[in-house]
C-alpha positions as CSV (number, residue, x, y, z in Angstrom):
1,M,-74.3,-60.0,-46.8
2,Q,-73.1,-59.0,-50.2
3,L,-74.6,-56.7,-52.8
4,E,-74.4,-58.9,-55.9
5,N,-76.8,-57.9,-58.7
6,I,-78.2,-54.9,-60.3
7,V,-81.4,-56.3,-61.9
8,I,-83.0,-54.5,-64.9
9,D,-86.4,-55.9,-66.1
10,A,-86.4,-56.6,-69.8
11,V,-89.1,-57.5,-72.3
12,E,-86.3,-58.7,-74.7
13,P,-83.3,-59.7,-72.5
14,K,-80.9,-60.5,-75.2
15,A,-81.5,-57.3,-77.0
16,L,-81.3,-55.1,-73.9
17,G,-78.4,-57.4,-72.5
18,A,-76.3,-56.8,-75.7
19,F,-76.8,-53.0,-75.2
20,W,-75.8,-53.0,-71.5
21,R,-73.0,-55.6,-71.9
22,D,-71.4,-53.4,-74.8
23,A,-72.2,-50.1,-72.9
24,L,-70.4,-51.2,-69.8
25,G,-67.7,-53.5,-71.4
26,A,-69.0,-56.3,-69.3
27,E,-68.4,-60.1,-69.4
28,T,-71.1,-62.5,-70.6
29,L,-72.2,-64.9,-67.9
30,S,-75.6,-66.2,-69.2
31,W,-77.3,-65.7,-72.4
32,E,-80.7,-67.3,-72.3
33,D,-84.1,-66.2,-73.7
34,E,-85.5,-65.8,-70.3
35,L,-82.5,-64.3,-68.5
36,V,-79.3,-62.6,-69.6
37,E,-76.4,-62.0,-67.0
38,V,-73.2,-59.9,-67.6
39,R,-70.5,-59.2,-65.1
40,L,-68.9,-56.0,-64.2
41,S,-65.5,-56.5,-62.3
42,I,-64.0,-53.3,-60.9
43,P,-60.2,-53.8,-60.4
44,S,-59.4,-54.1,-56.7
45,G,-63.2,-53.5,-56.0
46,P,-66.5,-55.0,-56.2
47,V,-67.9,-57.5,-58.7
48,L,-71.4,-56.7,-59.8
49,D,-73.6,-58.7,-62.1
50,I,-76.2,-57.0,-64.4
51,C,-79.2,-59.4,-64.6
52,L,-81.9,-58.9,-67.1
53,P,-84.9,-61.2,-66.5
54,R,-87.7,-61.4,-69.0
55,I,-91.1,-59.8,-67.9
56,P,-94.2,-59.4,-70.1
57,E,-94.2,-55.5,-70.0
58,I,-92.5,-52.7,-68.3
59,D,-94.1,-49.5,-66.9
60,N,-91.1,-47.2,-66.7
61,S,-93.2,-44.0,-66.5
62,S,-91.9,-43.1,-63.1
63,P,-88.6,-44.9,-62.4
64,R,-87.2,-44.8,-58.8
65,A,-83.8,-46.1,-59.6
66,H,-81.5,-45.9,-62.6
67,L,-78.0,-46.0,-63.6
68,D,-75.5,-43.0,-63.8
69,L,-72.7,-43.8,-66.3
70,A,-69.2,-42.3,-65.9
71,G,-68.5,-39.6,-68.5
72,G,-66.0,-37.2,-67.0
73,A,-64.0,-35.3,-69.5
74,E,-65.1,-37.7,-72.2
75,R,-68.7,-37.3,-71.6
76,D,-69.7,-36.3,-75.1
77,A,-67.6,-39.1,-76.7
78,V,-69.3,-41.6,-74.3
79,V,-72.8,-40.2,-75.2
80,E,-72.0,-40.7,-79.0
81,R,-70.8,-44.2,-78.4
82,L,-74.0,-45.2,-76.5
83,L,-76.1,-43.5,-79.1
84,A,-74.4,-45.7,-81.7
85,L,-75.3,-48.8,-79.6
86,G,-78.9,-48.0,-79.6
87,A,-79.6,-45.4,-76.9
88,T,-81.6,-42.3,-77.6
89,R,-81.7,-38.8,-76.1
90,L,-84.3,-38.2,-73.5
91,D,-86.1,-35.1,-72.2
92,I,-87.5,-35.6,-68.8
93,G,-87.6,-31.8,-68.0
94,Q,-84.0,-31.8,-66.8
95,G,-83.3,-28.4,-68.3
96,T,-79.7,-27.2,-68.4
97,V,-77.7,-29.7,-66.4
98,P,-74.0,-30.9,-66.7
99,W,-75.0,-34.5,-67.4
100,V,-76.8,-36.0,-70.4
101,V,-80.1,-37.9,-70.0
102,L,-80.5,-40.9,-72.3
103,A,-82.8,-44.0,-72.7
104,D,-81.8,-47.5,-73.3
105,P,-83.4,-49.6,-76.1
106,E,-86.4,-50.3,-73.8
107,S,-86.8,-46.7,-72.9
108,N,-85.3,-47.0,-69.4
109,P,-83.7,-43.6,-68.6
110,F,-80.1,-43.4,-67.6
111,C,-77.5,-40.6,-67.3
112,V,-74.0,-39.9,-68.5
113,M,-72.3,-37.9,-65.8
114,E,-69.9,-35.0,-65.9
115,F,-66.6,-35.0,-64.0
116,R,-67.0,-35.3,-60.2
117,P,-64.1,-36.3,-57.9
118,E,-66.3,-38.7,-55.9
119,Y,-66.6,-40.8,-59.1
120,A,-62.9,-41.6,-59.3
121,D,-62.2,-45.2,-59.6
122,S,-66.0,-45.9,-60.2
123,G,-65.6,-47.9,-63.4
124,P,-68.2,-47.5,-66.0
125,I,-71.1,-47.1,-63.6
126,A,-70.6,-43.9,-61.6
127,G,-73.7,-44.3,-59.4
128,V,-77.0,-46.0,-58.8
129,P,-79.5,-43.2,-57.7
130,I,-82.5,-44.5,-55.7
131,D,-85.5,-42.6,-54.8
132,S,-85.9,-42.4,-51.0
133,A,-88.5,-41.0,-48.6
134,D,-85.8,-40.5,-46.0
135,P,-82.3,-40.5,-47.7
136,E,-80.2,-40.5,-44.4
137,R,-82.3,-43.4,-43.0
138,D,-82.1,-45.5,-46.2
139,A,-78.3,-44.9,-46.5
140,Q,-78.0,-46.3,-43.0
141,F,-80.2,-49.3,-43.8
142,W,-78.2,-50.3,-46.8
143,S,-74.9,-49.7,-45.1
144,A,-76.0,-52.0,-42.2
145,L,-77.3,-54.6,-44.7
146,V,-74.5,-54.9,-47.1
147,G,-71.4,-53.2,-45.4
148,W,-71.0,-50.4,-47.9
149,E,-69.6,-47.3,-46.3
150,P,-70.7,-43.6,-46.3
151,C,-68.9,-41.5,-48.8
152,A,-68.8,-38.0,-50.2
153,G,-71.6,-37.1,-52.6
154,I,-74.4,-34.5,-53.3
155,V,-76.9,-36.7,-51.5
156,P,-76.3,-39.4,-48.8
157,S,-74.2,-42.1,-50.7
158,L,-72.5,-45.3,-50.0
159,R,-69.5,-47.1,-51.6
160,H,-67.9,-50.5,-51.4
161,P,-65.3,-50.7,-48.6
162,S,-62.5,-50.8,-51.2
163,G,-63.4,-47.2,-52.2
164,R,-64.0,-48.3,-55.7
165,G,-67.0,-48.9,-57.9
166,P,-70.2,-47.2,-58.2
167,L,-72.0,-45.1,-55.5
168,L,-75.4,-46.0,-54.1
169,E,-77.0,-42.5,-54.0
170,F,-80.2,-41.9,-52.0
171,C,-82.2,-39.1,-53.5
172,P,-85.3,-37.3,-52.1
173,E,-88.3,-38.8,-53.8
174,L,-90.7,-36.6,-55.8
175,G,-93.6,-38.5,-54.7
176,P,-94.7,-41.9,-53.1
177,K,-93.8,-45.1,-54.8
178,T,-96.4,-46.4,-57.3
179,G,-95.9,-49.8,-59.1
180,K,-92.8,-52.2,-59.3
181,N,-89.4,-50.8,-59.7
182,H,-88.0,-51.7,-63.0
183,L,-84.5,-51.8,-61.5
184,H,-83.6,-53.4,-58.2
185,L,-80.8,-54.7,-56.1
186,D,-80.1,-58.4,-55.1
187,V,-78.3,-59.2,-51.9
188,R,-76.5,-62.6,-51.5
189,T,-76.7,-64.5,-48.2
190,P,-73.2,-65.5,-47.0
191,A,-72.4,-69.2,-46.6
192,E,-72.2,-69.0,-42.8
193,M,-76.0,-67.7,-42.6
194,T,-79.3,-69.3,-43.7
195,M,-81.5,-67.3,-46.0
196,G,-84.0,-67.2,-43.1
197,D,-81.4,-65.5,-40.9
198,A,-80.5,-63.0,-43.7
199,V,-84.2,-62.1,-44.2
200,A,-84.7,-61.8,-40.4
201,R,-81.8,-59.4,-40.2
202,A,-83.1,-57.2,-43.1
203,L,-86.6,-57.1,-41.4
204,A,-84.9,-56.1,-38.1
205,L,-83.2,-53.3,-39.9
206,G,-86.5,-51.9,-41.3
207,A,-87.3,-53.9,-44.5
208,W,-90.7,-55.5,-45.1
209,E,-91.9,-58.5,-47.1
210,V,-93.5,-58.0,-50.5
211,D,-96.7,-59.9,-51.3
212,H,-96.3,-61.7,-54.7
213,E,-97.4,-64.7,-56.6
214,W,-94.1,-65.9,-58.0
215,D,-92.5,-69.2,-57.2
216,V,-88.9,-68.1,-56.7
217,P,-86.1,-69.6,-54.6
218,W,-85.3,-66.1,-53.1
219,T,-87.2,-63.7,-50.9
220,I,-88.5,-60.4,-52.1
221,L,-88.4,-57.5,-49.7
222,A,-88.7,-53.8,-49.8
223,D,-86.4,-51.2,-48.1
224,P,-87.9,-48.7,-45.7
225,S,-89.0,-46.5,-48.8
226,G,-90.6,-49.3,-50.5
227,N,-88.0,-50.1,-53.1
228,E,-87.8,-53.8,-53.8
229,F,-84.8,-55.9,-53.4
230,C,-84.1,-59.6,-53.3
231,I,-82.4,-61.8,-50.6
232,L,-80.6,-64.7,-52.5
233,P,-79.9,-68.0,-50.9
234,P,-76.2,-68.8,-50.1
235,E,-74.4,-70.1,-53.1
236,A,-74.3,-73.9,-53.5
237,S,-70.8,-75.3,-52.5
238,E,-68.9,-77.1,-55.2
239,G,-69.9,-80.7,-55.3
240,A,-73.1,-80.2,-53.4
């Protein structure tokens, strides 16, 4: 199975999509009122789509996943560019840290990171930190699910087998999960599997199904710490 999308809920997908497209230097795929999609292609590495579906409102009071953008030696210049695009500075009680905390135009927090050797060849997204009740367990779950490999990091971390692109970083949670994550991951079923088989594999690894009332052509699951993700059906073959 392939990690395909980073999904960020949006009240105004076009406005928020314009910010993230320009922030990441991404390619526009879809530009609709209800869904914006942009593509981030890492040379010799993964291709990740940033999807922004419309939702009525967002509760981002206690986010469990966010984006860390690469700053490195140019961190301050990256911060100024993002502020000019519409980001704002954000104080979440971080104190004195070597990274800068910002919020996107819909108040979703994200960080601009200092130089770290593990972020080499990451592209514009250095990492995707995800709150976890058991970081080692969740890293093993996601590695088994999508084939990303353990790599060096401050917390248990995974990376695409190419050794390029962002890290998935599993951080000890500060408290139990409440509410729906405003950022989640989508996993694509490969052509040689059915979506039912993909779901069964995820469940066998420790995921569980999420109760919902949405009529969607994918399956919504949660990882062992309760973080939502979606299993997408295989891509339709050309001419089908």
